[in-house]
N, C-alpha and C positions, 0 to 999 in steps of 0.2 A: 478704441484699441481693445482688444478683451483681456481681461482678468486672468491674472497666474492660475488664480485658485479655480476659476471657471473649468482654466484649461487643464490641471490636474485633475480635476473631476471627472471631465468629459475623455481625458489620457486612460485613464484607469478602469471605467465602463467599456471604453472601444478593447481595450487591450483585454479585460476578461472576455466581451463577447468575440475575440478573435482565438481565444484558448477552444473554447464552446463549438468553435465553426471548428478548431483543430482535430476536438474530439470525435464531431461528429463525421468527418470525414478518416478518423482511425480507426473505428470500429465497423468492420461491413457488417452492410447492408442489403447481401446477396440474398433473393429468395430464389428458390425455385418451384416450379411445380411438378412434383414427379408425385406419379397416382401412387397406391399404399402395393406394396407385393400384396401376391398372390398364388396359388399354387401348381397355377399356369404359366407360372415365371420359369418351373422348375427346369432345366436342360434334359430332352428328351432323346437326341443325340450327342453322340461326340465321337470326331471323324471320322462319320459316317455309320459308327455301331449303334444300334438300338438300344435307351436304356429304356428302364417300368422305373419312376419315379416313387409310385407308390411302393413296389417292393421291396428300393434300396435306403429310400429319405425317410424315416418314421424313426419311430424313437418308443423304447422300454421305459422310461424314465415316466414313473405312475405319481409321485409326490416331489414337489421340488421347493425346499424352504430356504431362501435367501433371506440371509441375518446382515442388514447393514449397521454396523457398527460405528458410529463415528471416534474419528482420533487414534482407533485400532494400529497405531503404525507397527513398524516390519521389525521394530527394536525389540520389542516387548517378546519377540519370538528371538533375540540373539543375544540377548543380557538373561544368564541365568538367576539371579537376583529377581526376575520380572518373570520371564517365564513361568517362575517355580506358581508363580499364581494364577495362570492357565493350565493346571497339571492335567484334566480330560483333554484337551487339544493338543499338547504335548508329547501326550503316550501315543494318538492319533498319528500325529505325523510321522512320530520315530519310528513307529512299527510296520510304515508305510501302507496305512488304512484310510491318510488324510494327506493331499498334496496341498503344500504352501509355494506358490506361487506369485512372486514379485512382478510388480507393474507400474510403468510413469506414472504420477499424478502431478501435472505441470500445475504451479502455483498461479491461484490459493483453490484451496479445495473448500469450493464452496458449497452449501446442502443442493441448492437446484444446478450447479454444475454436475455433482456426482449421480443427481440422479438423470437428467440429461442424456447424463454421456453411456448410464446404464439401459436407460429405455430405447434410445435410439443409434445409438453406436456412431454417435458424433461427436466431436471436440468443440468447445467453448469456447471464446474468444478472451483471452484474457479483458477485457474493460465491458465485454460484455455480462462475464460474468460477477463482476464490481458492481456495473451499473444498476443490477436487475431488482428495481425497485416495486414493481407489483408482479406476481404469479396469474398469468392467466392459462388456459387449457392451451395444449400443445397439441400444434395441427399436424404437426409431420408425421410420418410413420413410424411407428414401437415397437418392441415386444409384446406389449401389453396390448394395443389395438389387434395384433396377429394372434394374439393369447382368445383374448376373447371373439375376433370372426370365427377361428377352430373348434370353439363351443367347450373353451379351457375356462375353470372355475377359478377366481383369485381371490383371495381373502389378505385384508392388510391391517396392520396395526400400526402406525406411526403417525407422523406431523401432519397438519392441514395440507401441507405443501404438496403432498401426494395427491390428496384427491381434488388440490386446483389444478395440478397437470393432466390429469384423467380422470375426469368424474364420473365416467360412466363405464368405466373397466373392472370395479370389484364385485363381487356377490354382497360380499361384508365389509363393511369399514368398521376401524375405532380408531380416529381421531383424537390427540394428543393436545394438550396445550402444550406451546413450546416455550416456558418461561424461560429468560436468558440466566436465573442462577439456578435452575432447578436441577440437581443430579442425582435424584434416587426414585421421586414420586412419579414423573412419566417411565421410567422403565422398568415401576415397580408394576406400573398399569400393563404395560406389555407385557411381562411375565408373567401375570397374574391371568389372561385369557390364555396362554400360550397353550396350558394342559386340555383346556376345553377344548380349543382346534383343533391339537394335533391328534388325538381322539376320532373326528369325524370323519367321516369319508367323503365328505360334498363338495371334496376342493381338491386345484390339480396344483396349485404354485399359494405360499404361504409367506409374505413380505411383512419381518420383522422389525423396527429401526429403534435403537439404540441411540439415545442422545447425552445420555448421564455423561459417561468418558471426556467427550468434548466440550462439557460444562466444566470438570473439574478439571480440564488444562488449562481453564483462565487463572485458574492461582494455585494450581499443586502438579507437581514432576513426577514423573512417573515411579520414582523412589517413597511420595509421599504413602502411609497408613489407608487413607481416602481411595486411590487410587488401587490399592493391592486389593480394600473390600469387593470394589467396582470390579476387577478382573475375577474376582470369586465369583461374584453373583453372576455376571457375563458366563464363564466356564460352567458354573452349574445349569443353567439358563439351557446351554447347547448340548449338556451331557444328556438331558432330560430329556429332548427334541429327540436327540441320537438314539436314546434308548425306546422310544417309542416308537420310532418307526425300525426302529429293526425288530423289535418284537411285533411289527406287523406283519413284517413279511414280506411285505410291497418293494420294489425297486424306488428307489429314493435317491437324491441328494440335496447335502444341504451346502451351502453356498454363504462363505463370511465374506464380506465385503468391507476392509479395513481402508484408511489414508496415512496419511505421513503427520497427523498428529495435530492438534490446534494448541495454542500458544508454548506454553512450557515443556506439554507435552510432545512438541516437535524438537526440543533439545535432548540431543543421547543420553543415555546414562552415564554412558563413557564420551570423553569430548574424541576422543581417535576414534571414536567407531563412528564414521558420516555416512549414513545412508543414502543421503541428498533426498532424492524424487520420488524413492523407491516406496511403495505401500504395498501391502499382503492381500491377494485373493486364496483363498482356504477352501478346500474343496473337499468334504467328506461321504463319502459311500461308494468309492469308488479307489480299487486298489492300486497305489505308484507301484512302477516298475522296477521304481529304485525305492531305495529305504532314507525315509527322513528328508532331509533337504536336497541331499543327492538328485531328486524326482526331474528337481530343477533345471541344474546342468552341475557337472562334475565338480566345477571352481565350489559351489556354495561349501561343499565340507571343507575346503581350505580356510573358510573363513565368509560367512554375509556382508561383512560389511567392508569387501573389498572389491564385491562385484563393482557398483559405482564406478570406479575405480580403472577397473580394467575391461569395462568393457562400455561401448557407447550404448546412447540410451533406445537407439533403435533393438535392442540385443534383447529388450525385456517386453512383454506383455503391455497393448496401451491401454488406456483408459476408454475406449472407445470399441476393445476389441473384445470387451463380454459379452453386449448385445448379438450378436449374429453367431460367438460361440452359443451361447446360450441358446439361441433359434435353433441351429443344431442340433443341440444335445436332446430338444425335445421336440425335435422336427417338425418345427412351422418354419414358413418359409421368412429370408432376412429380410428386416425391413428395408423397403426401399431407399430409406437415408440414412444407411448404416455404410460407411466406409469403412469398417475395421478388418483386421485378420481372423482367424481362426488360431486359436489354441490347442494343440493336439491331447496336453496335459489333459483337461476336463472329455475332452473325447476318444481316450485312452481304451475304452469298451468297445470301440466300434470296429468293425472290422474292416480289411484294408480296403476294398470295395467301397462300401458308406465312406471313408474317411476319404478317399480319392473322389468319389462325387461329390460330398462336400466342398472340399477346396475347388473342382471346379467350377461348381454353381457358384459359391462367392466372388471368385476371379473372372468368371465369367459376367458377372452382374456388375465387378466393378470396371469393366471395361465395356459396358453398354451407359455409365453412370459416366466414364469420362467423356464419351459419343454424346449425351445429351447435354456437357457443360463447355462443351465445345474446345477440347483441352487435352483433345486426343492426335494424333498422326499416324501416316504411313512409318514411318523411321523410326518410330517411338523403339527405345531400347524395350519397353514392356511390351507393346504388341508382339515381337520376336520373339520372347520368352515365351509369352500365353503360345503362340502359334504353335513353339517347341511343344509346352508343353504337352498340349490337345493332340499332339504326332505320337508322343510317346506315350499318352495314355492311350491313345487307341489301338496299341502293338499292345500295352497291356492287357485289354477287355479282350484281343482277337488271341494271345499265348494262351497255349495251354501247356503250358512245362510251368513249372511251380519254379524251379531256379530262375528263369528269366522273370517270370511278374515280378521274384522276392527283390532281384537287381532293378527292375524296372520303378519299383515301387518309390524305393528312396529318393530316387533321380526326380519321381513326378511332383512329388513333394515339394522338395527344393523349390523346382521350375516352379511350380504356383505358389508356394509361400515366399519366395521372392518377389514376386510379378506381385501380389498382392500387396507387401509391403510397399513397392514402390510407389503403385497404384495412390496405398492411402495416402502415403506421406503426399502426393500431389495434388491430391484433392482436397487435403485438409490445406493446403498453402494456397489453394487459389482459392476455397471458400474464405478463406481470411485476410485476404488480397485487402490493404486499406485504399480509399482514394487518396491518391498523391496528388493531384490539382488543388485540391480543395486547403488539401493542409500546407501543400507548399502556400499558398492566399494565405491562411492565417497566418504561416511565420513571415511574412511581408508585411502585415498590420502590427503582428507584434513588435519585431524591428523598427516600423514607422513611429510606435507607442516609446521605446526607448528615446528615438532620436527627438521626438517633441519635449521628454520629460528632460532630457539632457542641453538642450537650446534654450534661450531665451528670448522674451519677447524684444523688437526691435521697434525704436519709435519711429523710426525714417520709414517713412510710404512712400517713397517713389519709386520703389523698385516691388511693391508688393502685386501688383497683376503679373508682371513679367516672371516673378519667381513663382505666384498661385498654377500657371500656362507652363511652366518647366515640371513642376513636381505632379502636376495633371497629367500631363502628357507621357510623362513616367508612367505612371499607376496604369494609365492607358494602354500600353504597351505590354506592359506584366502581364495583365489582365488577358489580353488578347492572346500574347502569347501561350499564354499558358492553357486556354481554353481552343487553341488552336492546334496544337501539340496534342492534350492529353493527358501527356506526362507518360502516362502507361494503357496498358493496353484494356482496361476496364475503370479506367478514368474519366471523371468528367470532362466535357470537352462540348464544343457546338454540334458534335452529332449526336452526341450521347448524353442528355441532360432530363433527369425526371422534374416534376413540378418541386418536389422537395428541395429539391437541389438548385432548380431555381431561384426558390427562395432565399435561398444560402447566397447564392453568387450576386443576387441585386443588393442583401447587406455588405455584401464584400465592397460592391462598388460603393454606395455611398457614405463608409467609412473612409474609403480610399481617397472620396470629394472631400469629405472634411478635415481629413488626415491635412490633402494637399492643399486646404485654404491657410489651415494653422500653422502649419512648417512654410505657409508663404510667406506670415507674418513674424515672424520668427528670422533672427540671425543664424548663419551656420555654423553649427560648431566646426566645421572641419575650415572656414575662412578663418575663424576667431583661433585654431589652433600654428594654421600657417601662420596666422599675426603674431603668437606669442613665438613662436619659435625665430621668428625674425628679430623681434623686441632684445629674445636671450641671446642673439647671435652679437647685437650690438650693444650688449652690456648695459640693458635699459635697465636705471633701477626703479623705475616705477612696475604697481603692483599690473598685470598682465592678463585676461583673461585666456583658460585654457582649454579643458574639456567642457567649463561651463560659468556661468557668471558668477554659481553660486562657489564655485571654488575658484579663490585667489590667491595665487602666490603672493606671501608677504614680502616686505621688505627687507634686509640683509637682518637685522634685528630678530626675522622669527622665521632664522635660514633651516634651524631644527625642525621647527614644523613642516614647512617645506617639504625637506625628505622625508618626514614620517607619515606626511598626505602622499608623495606619489609612492609612498612604501605600500600604505593602504590599498589605492587603487590600484597597483598592480598585484597588488596580492588577489583581491577581488575578482581580478580578470583575469590572472592563473588559476583561480579555481574554476573559474566558469568553463574556462577551455578544459581544463581538465576533465569533464565532465565527458568530452568527446572521445577517450578513452574508456574502454569498459572496465580494464583494470585499477582506474584510478575510481570509478564507482564504487568499486565492492570496497576498495578501503579510505573514502571520501573521509573518515573522521580523522586517519591520519595527515590527511593534508590539513584540515582545521588545526589539528594539536600543533603541528611546522608549522602552520602560520600564525598561532597567535602565541608560542615562543617563540619565532623570531623576531615579532612587533617588541615583545618585552625586552629581548635581550636589544634589540635596535635602540630602545626608548634610554632604556639604563645604560647603553655605551655612549649614546651623542649628551646627554647628562651629565655623564663623568668627565666627556671632551670638554663639554660647554665650563665645566668649574674649571678647569688649570685655562681656557682661554679666556676667561674674566677677570683676572689676577694680572689686572694693567697697571701701571703707574697711573695712569688717568683718572681710574676709576675712584669714586669716593668708599671709606671705610662702610660707610653706612646702607649705601647701595649696593656695595659688594658681599657684606656680609647677610642685606635682606634677602640679595638673588642666589647667594649659598644655599640659606635657608630650605630654600624655595624648593631648588635643586637636588639636595640630601632631602627634602622629603617625599619629593618624586620617584626618586630613586631606592627609597626605603618601601614607599606603597608599590612598586612597580615590582620588588625583586620579594614584595612579600604575596602578590596575586602571582607572580612566577613558582615559588612553590606549592602555591594552595592549589593551583593547575598540577603539577605533580602528585601531590597529595589526594586530589580527587581521582585523578587516573588510577591510582593504587586504590583509593575506598571502592570505586564502582566494582571491581573485581569481588567484594561481598555480594554483591547479588545471584553470583554463581553458587555461592558456598550457601549463602541463607539459605535462596529458593531447594537446595541441593537435598541440604537436611533439617529443616525447618526449625532450625535455631530462632526459638522466639526470644531468650533469652537475649542474643545478637540484635536480633530484629526490635525490640524493647529501646535498648540501651539508643540504638541510630533515632527512632522516633522522638524521645523527649530529648535528645539533643539538639535535633530538630526541630523541633518544637519549639523551645526555650528559643534559640537560634531565630527562628520564624516572626517570634512577637518581639524579638529584640529589634531585627532589621527594618518591620516595619514598624517602629515608634519612631526608627530615626528619622522617617520621613514626613512624619508630622512635628519633628524638633524646633525647627527656625521660626517656626508661622503659627504657635500653637500656646492657650494660655495654658496654666498650671491645673485649673479646669478641665479641659479641653484633653489633656496629659491626661490625664488620672481617669478618664472617661474612657477613652480611646486604648487605656490599658488593660485597664477591667474586660471592656470587650474584650481584646485579644488576647486574652489571660484566658476567657470563658469558650471561644472559638476552638482554644490549642487543647485545651480539657476533653470538649465534646469531642475532637477528631482522635483522641488519644482513648475516652472511653470505647468509639466506634470499633476501632479497630480490637479493641478490648473483647468488644463483645461478638465478635466474627471470630475471634478466637488466633488473630495474626501478632498480640503482642500479651505480656502479664501482667495483669491486676488482682490482686491477690482479692478471694471470694467474690470475685464479679461475675456474674450470672453472664452466662452466652444467650446470645440471641441473634435476628435478626436485625438489629441494629436501628428499628423504626422510631425508638424513642429521644437516642441519639443524633439520629439524623433530624428528627424534627427542632432538637436544640440549636444543633447546628445553626440550622437555617434560621432561626428567631433572633441569635446573635447576630451571625452574618449579616439579614436583614437591617439588624439592629446598627450596627458600625458605616454599613454603608448609608441607610435614610438618615442618619445623625451628620455624616459628611456631606452629604450633598443638600442636606436642610441647612447646615452653618455654612456653605458655598452659595447657595440660594438666598439666603439673606443678607450676606455679605454682598452680593452682587446685586440684586435686585433692588435691594431696598437701600444700603448703603453707597451704592456706587464703587465699591470698591473690589480689585481686581480678585479670583478667587481661583487663579486656576491655577497654582503650583497643592491649593489645598483639596480640586478638585481632583488633580493628576496622581495626587497621595492616597486616595480614598480608591481610586481605580486600580491603582497598584497592588495596596491592600488585600483588595475583595477579591483581584485577579489572584493571587499568592496564595492569600486560602483556600479557594475555591480547588486549585488545583492542588493545594495538598493534601486535602479532601481525595482529591479523585488517584493519586499517586498511591505507590505501592509507602510501604512504612520506612523504608530504608531508605527511600528517595525523597522525603522531605527535605533530609539534611541538603541537596543541589540547590533548591527552590532558594532557600536562603544565604547561599554563597554565591550563586548570580546574585542576587542582592546586593550585597556586600562588595563582587566586583563593576555592576553599573553605578554605582553610587561613586567608586574608586576613580571610575573611567572619569566616570562628568569630571570630578576635581583633577585628575590629571590634565586634559584636554581644555581646561576655563579660556575661554575667548577664541580658542579654537575648536569652531562650530562642524566642519567637516572632517576633521579627527576625529572627532567625540563621534558623531554619529556613525560613521562607515567602521570605528572602532564596536559599535553595538550592534553592527551587523553582523561582524563577525561574532560576538558574545553570545548572540541567537542561536548559530549555529553551532558553536561550539555546546553549549549546553543542552541542545538540540541530541549530538549525538554521545555527550556523558548521562545521558539517562538510556543508552542502551538502544536508540533507533538505529537502523540499519537503510538502504536498499528494500528490504527483505519484508513482506509485509507480516511474515510471521515475529517479527520483532515490535510490533505493535502489543501493544499490551491490553487485552482482551477483557481484562479484571475489575475497567471502568465501571463499568455497569452493575455490578455485584453491590457496591456500593448503596444501593438509588431503591426505589421500591419494588416489587417483586413484580408489580403488573406495568412497569414501565414498555411502553409503546418503544419501538425499533426504530421510529425516526431520533427520537431522545435518545434513546443508547446511543445511534450515531453520532450524534451531534457533542456528546460526553467522549466518547472516542478520538472525535477531531480537537477537540478544548484540550486533551492529554496528550496529546500526540503532540502536539506544538504550542505547549504550554510555555517552552524556555522561550521561542523565539518572540512571541507575543508580548511576556514579560518582560524582554529586552524592550521590546520600541517604547513599550509606557516608561521604564527606566528613562530612557533615553530622552524622551518628551519633558520628563522633569527636570533632567539634566540642562538642557537646551533653557526651559522656562527659567531656573536657576540660574541660572548661568548671564542670561541675559535678559535683565527685568527691562531694559529699554523697549524692548520688543515687541508687539504685540503677541497676544497668544495664537490669534490665528495664524499670523506669521511665523513663527517659530514652527508650529506644526509643519506649513507648509513645508518649509525647509527638512523637516526631517522629512516628511512625506516624499519630496520629490529624491530626497537620494534614496531611501527607502525602495520605495517605488522604480526608481530605472538602476539600482540593484535586480532587484527581482526582476523585470524584465528581460534584463541581458540576460542573467542567468538562462531565464526558460528559452529566449532566444538562439541561446549558443546550446541550452540541451535538443531543441526541435531540430538544429540544425544535426546535430548528432543524432538524433531519431534518423532520419534523413537517410544518416551514413551506412547506418547499422541496419537497416529496415529489412534486410536478408539476413543479416546475422541469427543463427543458430540461440543465442541468447537473447533475442527480442524479446519474448513474452517474460521469459525466467527474471530478466536482470534490469533489461529497458524500461520495458511498460509497469513495472511496479516503483519503480523510482521517480517515472513519468507521474504517476497517480499520486506520490507525494510531494510531487511539487506544486502541481495544478492543486491538489485541496489546500497547500500552506497559500498557493498563490490566493485564491478566492479567501482565504480565511482573513488574510494580512490586509488584504484590499477593505474587504467590509471593515476591518478595526480601524485602517486609517482613513475612513472616508466618514465613520462613525466621530473620529477625533475631530477630523476636519470641519465637519457642521458645529460641533459640541463649540468649537472654538470661535468658531464666527458667529454662533449665536451669545456666548459668552463676551465678547468684545461686543457687539449687539447693544447688549441690557446695558454693560459699562456706559459705552458712548450715549444711551440716552439717559441714562442717571446720573455723567457729568456733561452735558454739552460744550462746556467751555474749557474744558483740560485739551490740552494742547493734544495734536495726531501725533500716538507712538510708530 
């Protein structure tokens, strides 16, 4: 018979493979071989009227300067206290000598995504932007390739990413080292060479990429002193460039490209002004027809912060619209890859004839692109609009009446604009279509993983072959049906299947076969659920299996725990199913706050009722007093948890106050309290089973760790420490690592001697070391005022373990809830902007990108992992007769099927909402959170299970005559 531990390990691995398969189907992999654009593509006839492209389609712009400033958000130009740090740019906008054009930036705003959109006129999908692990030469057509083909000279000063994407496009380039923490040196190098480049006449385009503001956003908000200084530096660089180009007398354009901000810079300085996904383009060198912000839209004069509420996103310029607009502005062929629209604000210097020709050229090109992609049809509304626009344009060209031309001009512009917007959205939707059949098969595999974890092994082998045959045929029918129907126009099917997709389908088939065999050897939870319902109906007093053999309804003396178990299971299911609705995803933290509060009140209510029910004449006074004391203790503990939970909800609001005011005194007090409590809570886990010497050594090491964390924050200027010199914190980090490794080495050494030499179980000591090391490491990573939350979570976990002694299922489920609760207490949401990007700032300046991303994951999901470790500690403490590996397995089973059940329900929601407009802004970021956490907790569970097995094996080898546990 299969071993349960082996089944668990297989199920976790198969579930992770299923998630990888889902991601493969989720990421669009469409590639189209479209030739690069050329001047031969320019239209020569419009509705029978001949056109000379060389006469109409050309540019008078001699020099183009593009400044990409990461995290230059539109909030900087709407808040007076911030925009005063950009005096020159603000003055130009107010006078109408510069245009501020808002554009939509889908989350996340990564550097590679921004560069690709600027160069190619395309949009990267959400997952493609996130899962870009390496940078290779961009093969598709781009404005930089067109500039090079048309003999324009380009100069670059920016990160290495540009050179990797466009290796042969620049006459001169100076790449900068993009250190994670640096916000001054890289920008200073860019500005340093700016003066020499502006004075030269051997270039046409100058690209400058500033990264310092983005780095400041990791741990500074828009009102901080450092951000103000950085903005003034940038404004001075823009003023210098503008003055130099103006003095030269050449026809020039300066285009400033911003985005929605990074980290704390994405939080509006005024909470009532939420600009959503809007970011600024600023055009200098052209006169706006209306002054200031009104050059974009009259409503902006009422208040720019209302734009995102009054208009749909399609009303604004898209991130893929700049490439075709720049091509027209500089007289280049529009890249063949582009499917963006043209923006008239950039082109307001063109004559009516030139602008209408450019609109026709771009629209005709998009119509041809839809034909090549196979998404154009005769009765298409866009086709009708385009034909009408061509007819009106022909009338315009043939008309000699200026009044008629003026009337036709506006009609033609509207028709072309509406057509290109419609075609652009359709092409984007087509290119970002996921492979639904592969996603559906991945969903089936994850659902089967949930079933395997819920079921138990069946010792009866009579029906094993029959069960396997039935389940295998069912899986085969599902696989055949999915491949036969294709599930979508471009989905994987028997007809359309590449080699890579064939390999994926083969893996799916193998996993389905293995799952069929395992489920054939298990008791069906549906059968046992029906049997349990029957026995309840007959008032059976015996313990019965419900959803799993690991969840048993106890006898009447544990009736309260039965009800609480049902409540916890129901709450877990309710939370998972709530993710099917978008509004609940946005407000998920309030779902967990409600569930946690309800659980506390439910426990208090039941124990109060039990106290009065237990006062019967048959009950002895000794047992009655003992029982009431226990229940009074539980009520006191749970009431304290409830009060503390509400206090933490209020405390977390300090985050915004501290971050927006740089209040170091408050931060210092919060950190001191958090570190003191951290040392106290960590020492609690060593209390029951260590000698006086061990306690002393542990407390000394914990004190040193806490001091090193405070000293590091003081060195970086985050907290107050009189006369302590500011530095990069290298010495403090070294001291932390020495003490952290010492406490870990001491604990592991103690446990190794205890287990391997003396043959004694040291599992509780080992998990105490793991909890301490994890808590201290996350305290180093997290922000100063959030260290307190780590200690409170440890206290909550210890209290829950005491409340649910000998009720393992309730204890484990409540710890699952605890992890989610403190994940949201730390301020994380469905949005990637809530991730604390300052994690890497605590480490070496030369940290590699991979290590930085690992630290981000650890910091983000530190609370759920800590809750898992605390749960194992409570399980081993409350069940001393259970072997270590078996206790860990029980925790892993419940954590596992809670995780995979939530993933299965959420993937179902992805199918339901796959055509929803919020797919990429809400559903996809949330999916990324869930998948990353699933992989992390799976790694931790597998590590814990293997460690438990090795521990039990060591004890067994040293004590061969010990009774099996």
